[in-house]
N, C-alpha and C positions, 0 to 999 in steps of 0.2 A: 504493500500500500504506500509506504514512504517513497519507494522508487517511482511509483506511478505519479504521486504528487510532485516529486522533484522534477520528473520529466515534463509535467504540465507547466510548472513554473518556468522551466527553461524555454519551452515552446512559447509561453506567453511573452517572456522577455524578448525572444527573437522576433516575434510578430510585432511587438510594440516598437522596437527600434527599426524594423523594416518599414512600418507605416510612417514613422517619423522621418525616415530617409526619403520616402516617396513624396511626402508632403512638404519637405524642406524647400523653402523659397530659393530660387536661383538668384544669386546676388550678382549684379552686373554694375560695376563701378567705372570701368574703362574699356577701351578697345581690346586690352589684353585678356578680358574675361569672356570673350566671345567664342572661344573654341567650343565645338560640339553643341552649339545652340541651334534653335529653330528660328529662322528668320521669316518675317512676313514681307513679301515683295509684290510689286505691281506686275500683273500679267502684261506681256508685250514688251517689257524692258529687258536689258541685258545685265541687270544687277546680279542675278544669280550666277551667271557665268563669271563675272568679274570677282565676286566674293568667294566663289569656290576656289579660285587661285590663291586666295589669302587664307581661307579656312577650309581645308580639304574635307573635313568631316561635317561641314555645315549641311543642314537640311532646310527645306523651304516650304512655305505655304504661299499660294498664289491668290491674289485678290484684284478685283477690278478697280478699287480706289484705295488710297492710303487710309481713309476713314474706316473702311472695312477691315484693313489690316490692324488698325489700332483697336478696333472692337475685338478682334481675335486675340490680340495681346492682353487686353483686359480680362478676357475669358480664359487666359493662360493656355491658349492653343499654340501660340508662338511666344518666344522669349524676347524678341526685339523686332523692330520694324526698320527696314532700310529704304531710304528714298533720297532724293536730292536735298542736300543740306539746307538750302534756303526754304524749301517747303516745310521741312521739319522744324525749323526755327519758328515759322508761323504757327504751326500746330502746338508747339510747346508753350508759346506765348499765350495761347488760348485755353490751355489745359494744365492746371496747376499740379496734376498728379503725374505729369510726364516731364522728362528732361532729355535733352540732346547730349550725348557723350562728347567730350572734348576731342577734337581731331576729326579727320575724315578718312575713310577707307581708300578713296581714290581722289585724284585731282583731275577735274574735267573742265572742258570748255563747252558752253552752250551756244547754239546758233539758231537762226531761221534756216529754212531750206526750200529749194526750188527743184524743178524737174530737169533732167538732162535734156538738152536741146534749147534750154532757156538761158543760155550763157549771156546773151546780150542784156536781158533784164537783170541777171545776177550782177553784172558790172554796174548797172544803174543803182540797184539796191545797195551794193557795197559802198558806193559813193555817198548815198543818202545816209547810211549808217555811220560812215566816217564823219560826215558833217555833224550828225547828232552827237557823236562822241566828242569831237574837237570843240564844239560850241558850248559844252557844259550842259546841254539839254538832258543828256543821259543821266547825269547826276541828279537832276530834278526828277526824272522818271523813277530812279531807284528810291529817292526820298519819299516819293508819293506812295509807292506800293509796298515798301517794307514797313512792318509795324514799329511803333515806338516814336513816330514822328507826328508833328502837329499838322502836317499837310493832309487835307481831306483825300481819302482814297476814292477819287471820282475820276472817271475818264474825261479828259478835256474835250471841249467842243471843237470839231474840225469842220471847216467849210469844204466838203468833198464835192468834186465834180466828176462827171462820167464822160469827160472828153475822150478818154482812151479806154472806155469800157469799165468793167467791174473786176476787182481783184477778189478772187475766191480764196479766203484765208481759212485753212483747216487748223483746228486746235482741239485740245482736250482739257476741260476745265477741272482738272484734278491736280494741278501743279502750281498752286498758290505760292508765291506772289506773281508767277509768270502768266498763269491763265487760270481763272476761276470764276464762279458765279457770285455776283453781289447779292444783296438782300432783295433786289428787284428781279433777279434772275437774268441779269445782263452779263455777258462775257466781258471781263475786265482783267487787268494785270499788265505786267511789263511787256510781254510779247504782243498782247492785244494792242496796246498803245503804239508799239513800234509798227505793227501792221497798219494802223490808221495813219501814222505819220508817213509811211512809205507810200500808201495809196494817195495821200494828199499831194506828195511831191511828184508822183507820176501822173497827177491829174486824173485819178481814177476814183470810182466809188468802191466800197468794200462790202463784202458779204462774209460774215464770220460763220463757219460751219463747225459745230461742236460734235465730237465723236469720241469713241473709245481710243485710248492712247495707242493701242496695238494696231489700229486701222490707219494711223496717220501716214506712214510711209507708203503703204500700198495705195492709198487714195491719191497721193502725190504722183507715184509712178504711173498710175492709170489715168492721170490728168483729170480726175474728178475735182481736184482743187489746184490752185496755182502756186500756193505757198503754204508752209506749215510752220507753226511755232507753239511750243508747249514745254519749255525747259528741255529741249532736245540736245542730248550729248553728242558731240562730234566723235565718231569712231571710224577707223579705216573700213570696217565692214559696211557701215551705212554709206560711206563716201563712194562705195562701188555702185550704189543704187540711186543716190540723190546728190544734188549740188548744195553744199553748205555755203552760207554767207560767212563773212568774217565773224570771229567770235564776238559775242555780245556780253558774256559774263563768265567769270571763272568760279567754279564751285567744286562739288564732288559729292560722293555718296556718304551720307551721314547715318547715324544710328540713334533712334529714339527708344527709350525704355521707360518702364514704370519707376517712379521714385521709390 
């Protein structure tokens, strides 16, 4: 009888510590704590491939929006969410239970993009972007769309003409502050304002088409849109399919976790 009771106590202790181990919260304080974690990433991005080179044992959950990935993290289905660092800064500023880890997993450059065969317009767009950068207007654009500034986050008024037709601008409103929906359901953000400024300089009207991020490049390649912009990272693989403008912003892949 004593042997049986002793065995029961041993089994109980084993099960207790096994359950404690399973329920133990995963502590993530820095990029060094990300080995063997499960990451939430956006469907249609190349983040999983890039991060797999850094963390070979990483596993991934795929979501249509960063908000869906955040919900999965709160439900403890993933341990951290990966996205463009500017977008994560916005999310952390709006959610006190989340924080962005210091540092970035990659250093990337973002740009707008056009179709192959549209090299002449690309040259025009690059000149317009250069003028925007050199005149200081781009600093005003960043100040407008990043949080923490007193400047109203409202798209300026543009006197658009359709002398040269309409610029069909494809975007995905899941990449705040580059492209997102405001409280009135309008597409706004850094890339959207650049699209309007480019259309104005080209004496064109603009039509903004919102779609899933994974459909942007295929829509451009098939000429359903004329230009795309949604915090799009310049990569050699993408450059084989589309024409990138000059870089408009330097960022990278960041990591957001629960506090």
